[in-house]
OpenMM code with the backbone's topology and positions (N, CA, C; nanometers):
from openmm import Vec3, app, unit

residues = "MET LYS TYR GLN GLN ASN ILE MET ASP ASN ASN ILE MET ASP ASN GLU GLU VAL PHE TRP GLN PRO GLU GLU GLY THR PRO TYR GLU SER PHE GLY ALA GLU CYS GLU SER GLY TRP ALA LYS LEU TYR GLN PRO LEU ILE ASP TYR VAL ASN ALA TYR ASN LYS LEU HIS SER PRO GLY SER SER ILE GLU ILE HIS GLN ILE LYS GLU LYS PHE GLY GLY LEU ARG PHE TYR TRP ALA ALA ASP ASN VAL SER THR ASP THR ILE ASP GLU PHE ARG LYS MET VAL GLU ASP ALA GLU ALA GLN SER TRP THR VAL CYS GLU GLU CYS GLY SER GLU GLU GLU VAL GLY THR LEU HIS ILE GLY TRP PHE TYR THR ARG CYS ARG GLU CYS ALA ARG LYS ILE VAL GLU GLY ILE GLY GLU ASP GLY LYS TRP LYS ILE GLY GLY LYS ILE TYR THR MET ASP LYS ASP GLY ASN ILE LYS".split()
positions = [
    Vec3(7.3653, 2.1263, 4.3732),
    Vec3(7.3760, 2.1263, 4.2283),
    Vec3(7.2399, 2.1638, 4.1701),
    Vec3(7.2428, 2.2437, 4.0691),
    Vec3(7.1194, 2.2836, 4.0014),
    Vec3(7.0948, 2.1939, 3.8811),
    Vec3(6.9698, 2.1659, 3.8565),
    Vec3(6.9282, 2.0912, 3.7377),
    Vec3(6.8342, 2.1820, 3.6622),
    Vec3(6.8524, 2.1937, 3.5330),
    Vec3(6.7626, 2.2774, 3.4550),
    Vec3(6.7437, 2.2196, 3.3174),
    Vec3(6.6189, 2.2223, 3.2733),
    Vec3(6.5911, 2.1825, 3.1360),
    Vec3(6.6346, 2.2975, 3.0468),
    Vec3(6.7100, 2.2668, 2.9417),
    Vec3(6.7582, 2.3680, 2.8501),
    Vec3(6.6413, 2.4163, 2.7647),
    Vec3(6.6012, 2.5381, 2.7836),
    Vec3(6.4845, 2.5933, 2.7161),
    Vec3(6.5078, 2.6092, 2.5661),
    Vec3(6.6319, 2.6261, 2.5248),
    Vec3(6.6587, 2.6500, 2.3835),
    Vec3(6.6389, 2.5253, 2.2978),
    Vec3(6.6745, 2.4071, 2.3480),
    Vec3(6.6640, 2.2898, 2.2616),
    Vec3(6.6213, 2.1637, 2.3361),
    Vec3(6.5671, 2.1802, 2.4555),
    Vec3(6.5163, 2.0692, 2.5367),
    Vec3(6.6236, 1.9700, 2.5785),
    Vec3(6.7527, 2.0064, 2.5712),
    Vec3(6.8568, 1.9207, 2.6262),
    Vec3(6.8630, 1.9415, 2.7765),
    Vec3(6.9257, 1.8513, 2.8448),
    Vec3(6.9341, 1.8587, 2.9896),
    Vec3(7.0727, 1.9072, 3.0297),
    Vec3(7.0758, 1.9922, 3.1306),
    Vec3(7.2031, 2.0445, 3.1787),
    Vec3(7.2140, 2.0173, 3.3289),
    Vec3(7.3283, 1.9772, 3.3740),
    Vec3(7.3609, 1.9695, 3.5154),
    Vec3(7.4823, 2.0591, 3.5356),
    Vec3(7.4647, 2.1675, 3.6088),
    Vec3(7.5780, 2.2562, 3.6312),
    Vec3(7.5502, 2.3478, 3.7492),
    Vec3(7.6501, 2.4239, 3.7854),
    Vec3(7.6354, 2.5165, 3.8969),
    Vec3(7.5722, 2.6486, 3.8520),
    Vec3(7.5890, 2.6843, 3.7268),
    Vec3(7.5365, 2.8106, 3.6767),
    Vec3(7.4124, 2.7869, 3.5921),
    Vec3(7.3054, 2.8536, 3.6235),
    Vec3(7.1837, 2.8458, 3.5432),
    Vec3(7.2001, 2.9466, 3.4303),
    Vec3(7.1893, 2.9009, 3.3064),
    Vec3(7.2190, 2.9894, 3.1937),
    Vec3(7.1054, 3.0845, 3.1603),
    Vec3(6.9852, 3.0571, 3.2065),
    Vec3(6.8717, 3.1437, 3.1726),
    Vec3(6.8008, 3.1826, 3.3002),
    Vec3(6.8001, 3.3086, 3.3308),
    Vec3(6.7313, 3.3554, 3.4498),
    Vec3(6.6738, 3.4935, 3.4210),
    Vec3(6.5423, 3.5040, 3.4117),
    Vec3(6.4835, 3.6344, 3.3842),
    Vec3(6.5077, 3.7315, 3.5000),
    Vec3(6.5030, 3.8574, 3.4696),
    Vec3(6.5297, 3.9602, 3.5691),
    Vec3(6.4203, 3.9667, 3.6763),
    Vec3(6.2963, 3.9540, 3.6372),
    Vec3(6.1833, 3.9695, 3.7297),
    Vec3(6.1009, 3.8423, 3.7361),
    Vec3(6.1563, 3.7354, 3.7868),
    Vec3(6.0821, 3.6111, 3.7980),
    Vec3(6.0749, 3.5378, 3.6651),
    Vec3(6.0009, 3.4292, 3.6659),
    Vec3(5.9902, 3.3463, 3.5465),
    Vec3(5.8717, 3.3895, 3.4607),
    Vec3(5.8709, 3.3480, 3.3330),
    Vec3(5.7522, 3.3755, 3.2509),
    Vec3(5.6261, 3.3164, 3.3141),
    Vec3(5.6385, 3.2006, 3.3780),
    Vec3(5.5210, 3.1408, 3.4440),
    Vec3(5.4699, 3.2307, 3.5556),
    Vec3(5.5608, 3.2879, 3.6329),
    Vec3(5.5189, 3.3795, 3.7398),
    Vec3(5.4537, 3.5047, 3.6823),
    Vec3(5.4999, 3.5471, 3.5673),
    Vec3(5.4453, 3.6693, 3.5057),
    Vec3(5.3154, 3.6462, 3.4302),
    Vec3(5.3057, 3.5324, 3.3579),
    Vec3(5.1947, 3.5132, 3.2659),
    Vec3(5.1074, 3.3918, 3.2942),
    Vec3(5.1481, 3.3036, 3.3834),
    Vec3(5.0746, 3.1794, 3.4037),
    Vec3(5.0962, 3.0872, 3.2845),
    Vec3(5.0026, 2.9973, 3.2625),
    Vec3(5.0131, 2.9043, 3.1494),
    Vec3(4.9806, 2.9794, 3.0206),
    Vec3(5.0723, 2.9732, 2.9248),
    Vec3(5.0567, 3.0442, 2.7976),
    Vec3(5.0047, 2.9489, 2.6907),
    Vec3(4.8912, 2.8881, 2.7212),
    Vec3(4.8233, 2.8001, 2.6271),
    Vec3(4.6759, 2.7985, 2.6674),
    Vec3(4.5936, 2.7360, 2.5849),
    Vec3(4.4497, 2.7342, 2.6119),
    Vec3(4.4159, 2.6349, 2.7235),
    Vec3(4.2988, 2.6506, 2.7808),
    Vec3(4.2594, 2.5750, 2.8997),
    Vec3(4.2294, 2.4275, 2.8742),
    Vec3(4.2174, 2.3857, 2.7493),
    Vec3(4.1940, 2.2441, 2.7212),
    Vec3(4.3077, 2.1553, 2.7674),
    Vec3(4.4275, 2.2112, 2.7774),
    Vec3(4.5429, 2.1347, 2.8230),
    Vec3(4.5625, 2.1407, 2.9742),
    Vec3(4.4745, 2.2100, 3.0460),
    Vec3(4.4900, 2.2214, 3.1918),
    Vec3(4.4959, 2.0839, 3.2568),
    Vec3(4.4186, 1.9882, 3.2041),
    Vec3(4.4210, 1.8539, 3.2635),
    Vec3(4.5565, 1.7857, 3.2447),
    Vec3(4.6394, 1.8369, 3.1545),
    Vec3(4.7739, 1.7833, 3.1345),
    Vec3(4.8762, 1.8518, 3.2247),
    Vec3(4.8681, 1.9854, 3.2353),
    Vec3(4.9701, 2.0561, 3.3117),
    Vec3(4.9341, 2.0774, 3.4583),
    Vec3(4.8074, 2.0730, 3.4956),
    Vec3(4.7715, 2.0968, 3.6357),
    Vec3(4.8297, 1.9918, 3.7302),
    Vec3(4.8318, 1.8620, 3.6937),
    Vec3(4.8981, 1.7654, 3.7825),
    Vec3(5.0471, 1.7952, 3.8031),
    Vec3(5.1123, 1.8548, 3.7037),
    Vec3(5.2530, 1.8924, 3.7173),
    Vec3(5.2680, 2.0082, 3.8158),
    Vec3(5.1796, 2.1053, 3.8045),
    Vec3(5.1803, 2.2184, 3.8982),
    Vec3(5.1539, 2.1684, 4.0396),
    Vec3(5.0558, 2.0793, 4.0534),
    Vec3(5.0226, 2.0242, 4.1854),
    Vec3(5.1413, 1.9493, 4.2453),
    Vec3(5.2127, 1.8725, 4.1616),
    Vec3(5.3308, 1.7983, 4.2078),
    Vec3(5.4367, 1.8962, 4.2589),
    Vec3(5.4639, 1.9999, 4.1819),
    Vec3(5.5647, 2.0994, 4.2214),
    Vec3(5.5246, 2.1659, 4.3523),
    Vec3(5.3987, 2.2076, 4.3630),
    Vec3(5.3529, 2.2739, 4.4856),
    Vec3(5.3637, 2.1809, 4.6064),
    Vec3(5.3246, 2.0547, 4.5895),
    Vec3(5.3324, 1.9581, 4.6992),
    Vec3(5.4781, 1.9324, 4.7374),
    Vec3(5.5647, 1.9149, 4.6378),
    Vec3(5.7072, 1.8917, 4.6657),
    Vec3(5.7657, 2.0093, 4.7435),
    Vec3(5.7419, 2.1289, 4.6944),
    Vec3(5.8011, 2.2473, 4.7575),
    Vec3(5.7467, 2.2701, 4.8981),
    Vec3(5.6234, 2.2329, 4.9216),
    Vec3(5.5635, 2.2493, 5.0546),
    Vec3(5.6255, 2.1519, 5.1556),
    Vec3(5.6609, 2.0314, 5.1102),
    Vec3(5.7117, 1.9274, 5.1993),
    Vec3(5.8627, 1.9309, 5.2204),
    Vec3(5.9365, 2.0061, 5.1400),
    Vec3(6.0828, 2.0045, 5.1477),
    Vec3(6.1375, 2.1387, 5.1951),
    Vec3(6.2611, 2.1333, 5.2403),
    Vec3(6.3244, 2.2534, 5.2938),
    Vec3(6.3435, 2.3578, 5.1842),
    Vec3(6.3569, 2.4845, 5.2232),
    Vec3(6.3746, 2.5910, 5.1234),
    Vec3(6.4944, 2.5701, 5.0311),
    Vec3(6.5953, 2.4933, 5.0730),
    Vec3(6.7130, 2.4698, 4.9892),
    Vec3(6.6921, 2.3654, 4.8816),
    Vec3(6.5772, 2.2984, 4.8836),
    Vec3(6.5451, 2.1953, 4.7843),
    Vec3(6.4130, 2.2327, 4.7204),
    Vec3(6.4154, 2.2592, 4.5904),
    Vec3(6.2906, 2.3043, 4.5277),
    Vec3(6.2863, 2.2720, 4.3787),
    Vec3(6.1646, 2.2690, 4.3278),
    Vec3(6.1394, 2.2601, 4.1842),
    Vec3(6.0714, 2.3905, 4.1462),
    Vec3(6.1158, 2.4500, 4.0371),
    Vec3(6.0589, 2.5772, 3.9923),
    Vec3(6.0047, 2.5632, 3.8514),
    Vec3(5.8842, 2.6099, 3.8318),
    Vec3(5.8239, 2.6132, 3.6982),
    Vec3(5.8710, 2.7415, 3.6304),
    Vec3(5.9324, 2.7269, 3.5133),
    Vec3(5.9773, 2.8454, 3.4398),
    Vec3(5.8733, 2.8906, 3.3390),
    Vec3(5.8139, 2.7969, 3.2654),
    Vec3(5.7191, 2.8377, 3.1619),
    Vec3(5.6338, 2.7186, 3.1213),
    Vec3(5.5065, 2.7464, 3.0968),
    Vec3(5.4129, 2.6490, 3.0405),
    Vec3(5.3552, 2.7166, 2.9173),
    Vec3(5.3720, 2.6525, 2.7992),
    Vec3(5.3253, 2.7185, 2.6781),
    Vec3(5.2995, 2.6172, 2.5664),
    Vec3(5.2419, 2.6673, 2.4603),
    Vec3(5.2256, 2.5918, 2.3358),
    Vec3(5.3405, 2.6319, 2.2454),
    Vec3(5.4017, 2.5336, 2.1796),
    Vec3(5.5066, 2.5619, 2.0823),
    Vec3(5.4935, 2.4609, 1.9689),
    Vec3(5.4787, 2.5102, 1.8469),
    Vec3(5.4625, 2.4260, 1.7282),
    Vec3(5.3487, 2.3249, 1.7449),
    Vec3(5.2451, 2.3642, 1.8180),
    Vec3(5.1266, 2.2809, 1.8342),
    Vec3(5.1314, 2.1860, 1.9523),
    Vec3(5.2416, 2.1814, 2.0255),
    Vec3(5.2529, 2.0902, 2.1391),
    Vec3(5.2760, 2.1642, 2.2691),
    Vec3(5.2439, 2.0992, 2.3791),
    Vec3(5.2662, 2.1550, 2.5120),
    Vec3(5.4150, 2.1528, 2.5439),
    Vec3(5.4638, 2.2615, 2.6037),
    Vec3(5.6008, 2.2679, 2.6541),
    Vec3(5.5933, 2.3098, 2.8006),
    Vec3(5.6667, 2.2377, 2.8834),
    Vec3(5.6692, 2.2633, 3.0272),
    Vec3(5.8152, 2.2733, 3.0676),
    Vec3(5.8615, 2.3959, 3.0945),
    Vec3(6.0010, 2.4208, 3.1276),
    Vec3(6.0145, 2.4388, 3.2790),
    Vec3(6.1146, 2.3756, 3.3353),
    Vec3(6.1292, 2.3748, 3.4803),
    Vec3(6.2751, 2.3588, 3.5203),
    Vec3(6.3025, 2.3794, 3.6471),
    Vec3(6.4365, 2.3606, 3.7027),
    Vec3(6.4218, 2.3033, 3.8428),
    Vec3(6.5260, 2.2350, 3.8873),
    Vec3(6.5268, 2.1785, 4.0217),
    Vec3(6.6594, 2.2128, 4.0890),
    Vec3(6.6526, 2.2412, 4.2174),
    Vec3(6.7716, 2.2760, 4.2938),
    Vec3(6.7771, 2.1873, 4.4176),
    Vec3(6.8866, 2.1102, 4.4296),
    Vec3(6.9060, 2.0188, 4.5427),
    Vec3(6.7901, 1.9195, 4.5572),
    Vec3(6.7531, 1.8597, 4.4451),
    Vec3(6.6456, 1.7604, 4.4410),
    Vec3(6.7088, 1.6266, 4.4034),
    Vec3(6.6605, 1.5187, 4.4646),
    Vec3(6.7195, 1.3873, 4.4381),
    Vec3(6.7034, 1.3485, 4.2913),
    Vec3(6.7967, 1.2679, 4.2440),
    Vec3(6.7922, 1.2182, 4.1067),
    Vec3(6.6635, 1.1413, 4.0815),
    Vec3(6.6197, 1.0612, 4.1797),
    Vec3(6.4952, 0.9850, 4.1637),
    Vec3(6.3757, 1.0775, 4.1433),
    Vec3(6.3706, 1.1866, 4.2197),
    Vec3(6.2602, 1.2824, 4.2062),
    Vec3(6.2673, 1.3525, 4.0712),
    Vec3(6.3874, 1.3914, 4.0299),
    Vec3(6.4040, 1.4556, 3.8993),
    Vec3(6.3582, 1.3612, 3.7884),
    Vec3(6.4005, 1.2359, 3.7957),
    Vec3(6.3609, 1.1380, 3.6935),
    Vec3(6.2106, 1.1163, 3.6919),
    Vec3(6.1501, 1.1071, 3.8096),
    Vec3(6.0050, 1.0885, 3.8183),
    Vec3(5.9310, 1.2077, 3.7575),
    Vec3(5.9744, 1.3276, 3.7939),
    Vec3(5.9063, 1.4466, 3.7435),
    Vec3(5.9310, 1.4645, 3.5939),
    Vec3(6.0538, 1.4377, 3.5485),
    Vec3(6.0841, 1.4480, 3.4051),
    Vec3(5.9914, 1.3564, 3.3249),
    Vec3(5.9695, 1.2343, 3.3745),
    Vec3(5.8800, 1.1394, 3.3072),
    Vec3(5.7370, 1.1932, 3.3023),
    Vec3(5.6919, 1.2528, 3.4112),
    Vec3(5.5579, 1.3125, 3.4135),
    Vec3(5.5459, 1.4233, 3.3082),
    Vec3(5.6491, 1.5074, 3.2982),
    Vec3(5.6489, 1.6169, 3.2005),
    Vec3(5.6488, 1.5605, 3.0586),
    Vec3(5.7355, 1.4632, 3.0327),
    Vec3(5.7419, 1.4028, 2.8990),
    Vec3(5.6076, 1.3407, 2.8605),
    Vec3(5.5422, 1.2733, 2.9541),
    Vec3(5.4127, 1.2123, 2.9254),
    Vec3(5.3072, 1.3179, 2.8932),
    Vec3(5.3047, 1.4267, 2.9699),
    Vec3(5.2070, 1.5336, 2.9454),
    Vec3(5.2321, 1.5990, 2.8099),
    Vec3(5.3596, 1.6239, 2.7785),
    Vec3(5.3918, 1.6853, 2.6497),
    Vec3(5.3521, 1.5931, 2.5341),
    Vec3(5.3786, 1.4651, 2.5471),
    Vec3(5.3431, 1.3695, 2.4414),
    Vec3(5.1915, 1.3590, 2.4265),
    Vec3(5.1218, 1.3576, 2.5377),
    Vec3(4.9755, 1.3459, 2.5327),
    Vec3(4.9098, 1.4698, 2.4719),
    Vec3(4.9769, 1.5844, 2.4764),
    Vec3(4.9169, 1.7077, 2.4243),
    Vec3(4.8816, 1.6969, 2.2763),
    Vec3(4.9489, 1.6077, 2.2027),
    Vec3(4.9198, 1.5914, 2.0600),
    Vec3(4.7864, 1.5206, 2.0375),
    Vec3(4.7282, 1.4647, 2.1427),
    Vec3(4.6016, 1.3914, 2.1299),
    Vec3(4.4883, 1.4574, 2.2071),
    Vec3(4.5131, 1.5783, 2.2580),
    Vec3(4.4131, 1.6522, 2.3352),
    Vec3(4.3961, 1.7899, 2.2733),
    Vec3(4.2719, 1.8287, 2.2481),
    Vec3(4.2449, 1.9620, 2.1928),
    Vec3(4.2875, 2.0683, 2.2932),
    Vec3(4.3755, 2.1558, 2.2507),
    Vec3(4.4238, 2.2628, 2.3381),
    Vec3(4.3104, 2.3550, 2.3801),
    Vec3(4.2125, 2.3729, 2.2952),
    Vec3(4.1028, 2.4664, 2.3211),
    Vec3(3.9995, 2.4105, 2.4191),
    Vec3(3.9456, 2.2912, 2.3899),
    Vec3(3.8324, 2.2394, 2.4683),
    Vec3(3.8643, 2.1152, 2.5510),
    Vec3(3.9796, 2.0538, 2.5286),
    Vec3(4.0182, 1.9350, 2.6040),
    Vec3(3.9666, 1.8040, 2.5477),
    Vec3(3.8956, 1.8092, 2.4357),
    Vec3(3.8436, 1.6867, 2.3744),
    Vec3(3.9575, 1.5960, 2.3310),
    Vec3(3.9302, 1.4665, 2.3334),
    Vec3(4.0264, 1.3682, 2.2838),
    Vec3(3.9704, 1.2960, 2.1620),
    Vec3(3.8633, 1.3487, 2.1059),
    Vec3(3.7991, 1.2914, 1.9871),
    Vec3(3.8405, 1.3693, 1.8630),
    Vec3(3.8804, 1.3008, 1.7584),
    Vec3(3.9173, 1.3613, 1.6295),
    Vec3(4.0138, 1.4790, 1.6464),
    Vec3(4.1217, 1.4576, 1.7190),
    Vec3(4.2205, 1.5630, 1.7434),
    Vec3(4.3316, 1.5519, 1.6396),
    Vec3(4.3643, 1.6634, 1.5807),
    Vec3(4.4716, 1.6697, 1.4831),
    Vec3(4.5466, 1.8006, 1.4962),
    Vec3(4.6454, 1.8179, 1.4115),
    Vec3(4.7240, 1.9409, 1.4107),
    Vec3(4.6865, 2.0224, 1.2881),
    Vec3(4.6376, 2.1420, 1.3119),
    Vec3(4.5998, 2.2350, 1.2063),
    Vec3(4.7160, 2.3293, 1.1805),
    Vec3(4.7507, 2.3445, 1.0513),
    Vec3(4.8537, 2.4414, 1.0141),
    Vec3(4.7896, 2.5432, 0.9223),
    Vec3(4.7843, 2.6641, 0.9747),
    Vec3(4.7286, 2.7742, 0.8962),
    Vec3(4.8026, 2.9016, 0.9396),
    Vec3(4.9328, 2.9038, 0.9075),
    Vec3(5.0181, 3.0140, 0.9498),
    Vec3(5.0699, 2.9949, 1.0911),
    Vec3(5.0138, 2.9072, 1.1647),
    Vec3(5.0497, 2.8728, 1.3020),
    Vec3(5.0096, 2.7281, 1.3199),
    Vec3(5.0655, 2.6583, 1.4153),
    Vec3(5.0252, 2.5212, 1.4427),
    Vec3(4.9295, 2.5191, 1.5613),
    Vec3(4.8189, 2.4487, 1.5446),
    Vec3(4.7184, 2.4349, 1.6495),
    Vec3(4.6858, 2.2868, 1.6653),
    Vec3(4.6825, 2.2369, 1.7876),
    Vec3(4.6344, 2.1013, 1.8122),
    Vec3(4.4903, 2.1166, 1.8588),
    Vec3(4.3988, 2.0755, 1.7706),
    Vec3(4.2571, 2.0994, 1.7960),
    Vec3(4.1738, 1.9797, 1.7509),
    Vec3(4.0583, 1.9679, 1.8144),
    Vec3(3.9595, 1.8717, 1.7662),
    Vec3(3.8998, 1.9293, 1.6369),
    Vec3(3.8274, 1.8485, 1.5678),
    Vec3(3.7733, 1.8923, 1.4388),
    Vec3(3.6869, 2.0180, 1.4525),
    Vec3(3.6024, 2.0233, 1.5543),
    Vec3(3.5128, 2.1389, 1.5710),
    Vec3(3.5907, 2.2664, 1.6022),
    Vec3(3.6882, 2.2583, 1.6905),
    Vec3(3.7670, 2.3770, 1.7233),
    Vec3(3.8559, 2.4194, 1.6061),
    Vec3(3.9074, 2.3222, 1.5295),
    Vec3(3.9857, 2.3546, 1.4091),
    Vec3(3.8970, 2.4262, 1.3078),
    Vec3(3.7743, 2.3789, 1.2931),
    Vec3(3.6796, 2.4422, 1.2001),
    Vec3(3.6571, 2.5884, 1.2377),
    Vec3(3.6441, 2.6166, 1.3656),
    Vec3(3.6204, 2.7549, 1.4106),
    Vec3(3.7393, 2.8449, 1.3762),
    Vec3(3.8602, 2.7921, 1.3883),
    Vec3(3.9791, 2.8712, 1.3541),
    Vec3(3.9811, 2.9019, 1.2051),
    Vec3(3.9597, 2.7981, 1.1233),
    Vec3(3.9633, 2.8156, 0.9778),
    Vec3(3.8549, 2.9139, 0.9332),
    Vec3(3.7352, 2.8998, 0.9879),
    Vec3(3.6267, 2.9925, 0.9518),
    Vec3(3.6599, 3.1345, 0.9953),
    Vec3(3.7186, 3.1497, 1.1154),
    Vec3(3.7522, 3.2829, 1.1655),
    Vec3(3.8594, 3.3513, 1.0836),
    Vec3(3.9576, 3.2745, 1.0381),
    Vec3(4.0662, 3.3303, 0.9571),
    Vec3(4.0203, 3.3508, 0.8129),
    Vec3(3.9322, 3.2629, 0.7675),
    Vec3(3.8805, 3.2749, 0.6306),
    Vec3(3.9728, 3.2207, 0.5246),
    Vec3(4.0626, 3.1309, 0.5628),
    Vec3(4.1552, 3.0683, 0.4676),
    Vec3(4.1548, 2.9179, 0.4892),
    Vec3(4.1907, 2.8440, 0.3837),
    Vec3(4.2049, 2.6995, 0.3976),
    Vec3(4.3276, 2.6681, 0.4838),
    Vec3(4.3214, 2.5543, 0.5529),
    Vec3(4.4342, 2.5109, 0.6346),
    Vec3(4.4606, 2.3631, 0.6136),
    Vec3(4.5777, 2.3180, 0.6511),
    Vec3(4.6128, 2.1761, 0.6467),
    Vec3(4.5868, 2.1178, 0.7847),
    Vec3(4.5143, 2.0058, 0.7877),
    Vec3(4.4794, 1.9413, 0.9140),
    Vec3(4.5310, 1.7996, 0.9098),
    Vec3(4.6241, 1.7677, 0.9985),
    Vec3(4.6843, 1.6344, 1.0025),
    Vec3(4.6222, 1.5565, 1.1175),
    Vec3(4.5649, 1.4419, 1.0827),
    Vec3(4.5046, 1.3557, 1.1837),
    Vec3(4.5258, 1.2111, 1.1410),
    Vec3(4.5647, 1.1282, 1.2365),
    Vec3(4.5856, 0.9864, 1.2072),
    Vec3(4.6889, 0.9601, 1.0993),
    Vec3(4.7895, 1.0461, 1.0894),
    Vec3(4.8951, 1.0265, 0.9912),
    Vec3(4.8601, 1.0733, 0.8506),
    Vec3(4.7378, 1.1211, 0.8308),
    Vec3(4.6964, 1.1708, 0.6990),
    Vec3(4.6786, 1.3218, 0.7054),
    Vec3(4.7058, 1.3876, 0.5918),
    Vec3(4.6915, 1.5324, 0.5836),
    Vec3(4.5727, 1.5647, 0.4938),
    Vec3(4.4844, 1.6476, 0.5465),
    Vec3(4.3652, 1.6901, 0.4747),
    Vec3(4.3678, 1.8414, 0.4595),
    Vec3(4.2880, 1.8916, 0.3680),
    Vec3(4.2651, 2.0349, 0.3583),
    Vec3(4.1322, 2.0639, 0.4258),
    Vec3(4.1356, 2.1594, 0.5173),
    Vec3(4.0121, 2.2064, 0.5786),
    Vec3(3.9846, 2.3420, 0.5159),
    Vec3(3.8736, 2.3517, 0.4419),
    Vec3(3.8474, 2.4770, 0.3722),
    Vec3(3.7888, 2.5817, 0.4680),
    Vec3(3.7755, 2.7041, 0.4167),
    Vec3(3.7311, 2.8143, 0.5027),
    Vec3(3.5900, 2.7974, 0.5547),
    Vec3(3.5150, 2.6989, 0.5027),
    Vec3(3.3822, 2.6691, 0.5549),
    Vec3(3.3850, 2.5526, 0.6537),
    Vec3(3.5056, 2.5000, 0.6813),
    Vec3(3.5193, 2.3917, 0.7779),
    Vec3(3.5038, 2.2526, 0.7194),
    Vec3(3.4951, 2.2435, 0.5856),
    Vec3(3.4826, 2.1126, 0.5216),
    Vec3(3.6188, 2.0482, 0.5057),
    Vec3(3.6232, 1.9142, 0.5208),
    Vec3(3.7476, 1.8381, 0.5072),
    Vec3(3.7536, 1.7796, 0.3676),
    Vec3(3.8671, 1.7977, 0.3009),
    Vec3(3.8871, 1.7450, 0.1654),
    Vec3(4.0094, 1.6565, 0.1638),
] * unit.nanometer
topology = app.Topology()
chain = topology.addChain("A")
for resn in residues:
    res = topology.addResidue(resn, chain)
    for name in ("N", "CA", "C"):
        topology.addAtom(name, app.Element.getBySymbol(name[0]), res)
């Protein structure tokens, strides 16, 4: 039986037919992680787990990484499992959920966990204050920066109002 995370809406599917299969491998195989390196400490343990699992198990039992990316300011880790125990699926799903949840508190750019918020300036970015300032200055427009449940305006000079 195949297990696959539904990429369209993050629902879980258990079925014999995988509904999404790219023609030439997965986006992860083609592009690697499609987010900044500050989140590597979140997704690298997941990659290591998959590699270790696949190395220790028969070819008929595997976990496959489909895509690692940023979406709406948060980490997304899409994967599938084939002939993997329910306990292993549950364990790995929990690891993925924890990494995705933690991404909201880690700067995608530099990995800092200090003063991290979500910047909205035509796109969503999870950044520390310094990295958010660099984006706003580079774009030259004010942005909304949400941190600690409060929304501030970060002006084009990097000042918080």
